[in-house]
C-alpha positions in Angstrom: 0.0 0.3 0.0 1.2 3.4 -1.1 1.6 6.2 1.8 0.5 9.7 1.9 3.3 11.4 3.5 2.7 15.3 4.0 6.3 17.4 4.0 5.7 20.9 5.4 7.7 24.1 6.9 5.7 25.2 9.7 6.4 28.0 12.4 6.5 27.7 16.0 2.4 28.8 16.1 1.6 26.7 13.2 1.5 28.8 10.3 2.8 27.4 6.9 1.9 30.4 4.4 4.4 31.4 1.8 7.8 30.0 3.3 9.1 30.6 0.0 9.2 34.2 -0.9 7.0 37.2 -0.6 5.0 36.7 -3.6 4.6 33.2 -3.2 0.7 33.6 -1.1 0.1 37.2 0.3 -3.7 36.2 0.6 -4.8 38.0 3.6 -2.5 40.3 3.7 0.5 38.2 4.8 3.4 40.1 5.0 5.9 37.7 6.4 6.4 35.6 2.7 10.1 33.7 2.5 9.8 33.4 6.5 12.2 30.0 6.0 15.2 31.8 4.0 17.7 32.8 6.7 17.3 29.2 8.3 18.6 27.1 5.7 22.0 25.5 6.0 23.6 22.5 5.1 21.8 20.3 7.6 18.3 21.5 6.5 19.5 21.4 3.0 20.5 17.5 3.3 17.3 16.9 4.9 15.4 18.1 2.0 17.6 16.1 -0.3 17.4 13.0 1.6 13.3 13.7 1.4 13.7 13.7 -2.4 15.9 11.3 -3.2 13.5 8.6 -3.2 10.7 7.6 -5.9 7.8 9.7 -5.2 4.4 11.1 -6.7 3.4 15.0 -5.8 0.2 15.4 -4.3 -0.9 18.9 -4.4 -4.0 21.5 -3.9 -4.6 23.6 -6.8 -3.0 26.6 -5.1 0.3 25.1 -4.4 0.0 23.5 -7.8 0.1 27.0 -9.6 2.9 27.9 -7.7 4.8 25.1 -8.2 3.8 25.0 -12.1 5.0 28.5 -12.5 8.2 28.1 -11.0 9.5 24.3 -11.5 9.4 23.7 -15.3 11.9 26.8 -15.5 14.5 25.7 -12.7 17.7 23.9 -13.4 18.4 22.2 -9.8 17.8 18.8 -7.9 14.6 19.9 -7.0 13.6 20.9 -10.2 15.0 17.5 -11.6 12.7 15.5 -8.9 9.4 17.7 -9.5 9.4 18.0 -13.3 9.1 14.2 -14.5 7.1 13.2 -11.3 3.5 12.2 -11.4 1.5 15.3 -9.9 -2.0 14.2 -8.7 -4.0 17.5 -8.1 -7.3 18.1 -6.0 -8.9 21.0 -8.3 -12.4 21.7 -9.9 -10.7 23.3 -12.9 -9.1 19.6 -14.3 -8.7 21.6 -17.9 -6.2 23.9 -16.8 -3.7 21.2 -15.5 -0.9 22.0 -18.1 2.7 21.0 -16.1 4.2 18.0 -17.4 2.7 14.6 -15.7 -0.4 16.2 -13.8 -3.5 14.1 -13.3 -6.6 15.0 -11.6 -7.6 13.3 -8.4 -11.3 13.2 -9.6 -14.5 15.3 -8.4 -14.3 13.3 -4.8 -10.6 13.6 -3.4 -10.9 11.4 -0.8 -12.5 8.5 -2.6 -9.4 9.4 -5.5 -7.1 8.9 -2.6 -8.1 5.7 -0.9 -8.2 4.1 -4.4 -4.9 5.3 -5.4 -3.2 4.2 -1.8 -4.5 0.3 -3.0 -2.4 0.7 -6.5 1.2 0.0 -6.6 3.3 3.0 -7.4 5.6 5.4 -5.1 4.0 7.0 -1.9 2.5 10.2 -2.3 4.0 13.5 -1.1 2.0 16.2 -0.2 4.0 19.7 -0.9 2.7 22.7 0.8 -1.4 22.5 0.3 -2.7 23.4 3.2 -6.4 23.0 2.7 -5.8 19.4 1.0 -3.8 18.3 4.2 -7.0 19.5 6.8 -9.4 17.6 4.4 -6.9 14.0 4.6 -6.3 14.8 8.1 -10.0 14.9 8.6 -10.6 11.7 7.4 -7.6 9.9 8.7 -5.7 9.2 5.4 -2.0 10.9 6.0 0.3 8.1 7.3 3.4 10.4 8.0 4.1 13.9 8.7 7.4 15.5 8.1 8.0 18.8 9.6 10.5 21.4 9.2 9.7 23.8 12.7 10.9 27.0 12.2 12.5 28.9 15.8 10.0 31.8 15.0 6.2 33.1 15.7 4.4 34.6 12.9 1.1 35.3 14.4 -1.5 35.1 11.9 -1.4 33.2 8.7 -3.1 30.0 7.0 -2.4 27.2 9.5 -1.3 23.7 9.0 -3.9 22.0 11.4 -7.9 22.7 11.4 -10.4 22.1 14.1 -11.5 19.2 12.2 -8.3 17.0 12.0 -9.5 13.3 13.2 -7.7 12.7 16.7 -4.9 10.7 16.3 -1.4 9.6 18.0 1.5 9.8 16.2 5.0 8.4 17.0 8.4 10.5 16.3 10.4 8.0 14.5 13.2 10.4 13.7 14.7 14.1 14.4 17.5 16.3 14.1 18.2 20.0 14.8 20.1 22.2 12.4 22.3 24.6 13.4 20.1 27.6 13.0 17.3 25.9 15.3 15.5 24.5 12.7 14.2 21.0 14.2 13.3 18.5 11.5 10.9 16.0 12.5 9.5 12.7 11.7 6.0 11.4 12.3 4.1 8.0 11.6 0.5 7.2 13.0 0.4 5.2 16.6 -2.9 4.5 16.9 -5.5 6.3 18.8 -4.9 8.5 21.5 -4.6 7.0 25.1 -6.0 9.5 27.7 -5.2 9.7 31.6 -5.0 11.6 34.8 -2.5 12.3 37.4 -5.8 14.0 39.8 -5.2 12.0 43.1 -7.9 9.1 43.5 -9.4 11.1 46.2 -10.5 14.7 44.9 -10.6 17.5 47.4 -13.8 19.6 48.4 -12.1 22.6 46.5 -11.6 20.1 43.4 -15.4 18.8 43.6 -16.6 22.6 43.4 -14.1 23.6 40.8 -15.6 20.8 38.2 -19.2 21.6 39.4 -18.6 25.2 38.5 -16.9 24.7 34.9 -19.6 22.2 33.8 
């Protein structure tokens, strides 16, 4: 079975909008486009290279597809060499305008289309950017692995990685490293259901019982 892997840049307060440059995605008056630029070093670069070193197909929302399709076909570097020949599966209501080579429409029902793709033979499906698509897939329990590059800054506003409708699930940290600039690169794989417990004493005080009554 193919895995769906979400790999994204994120700030400490969960913002993922426009990491690459000021003109990438200024929607909503976002002023900090390009916030990752000054944090890349050899360690972060090597982590990016490792991510794209294995066979993959790209899984993209429409906005990220448009950003990539206007940029990567015109670049000459290792990431372009990986992205351009890869199969791209795109969630969109305008399939007739998908012109980047090797691009396929996911169909009118994205969730059903991806459930089918996961059952087929082929490389893993790698999501880049595509915040709305990530949230849709999290809400349907379809993401198998999350790879985050967590940057040491607060952006205050902007599009966030996780929405309120994500399906609750536990994840296991399987790999992590830190760059010289403080970027944490962490890989998480699904770890089953969330387990809960309590640190409270077995016999709560009367004050604690009163607090609970007041909070209901």
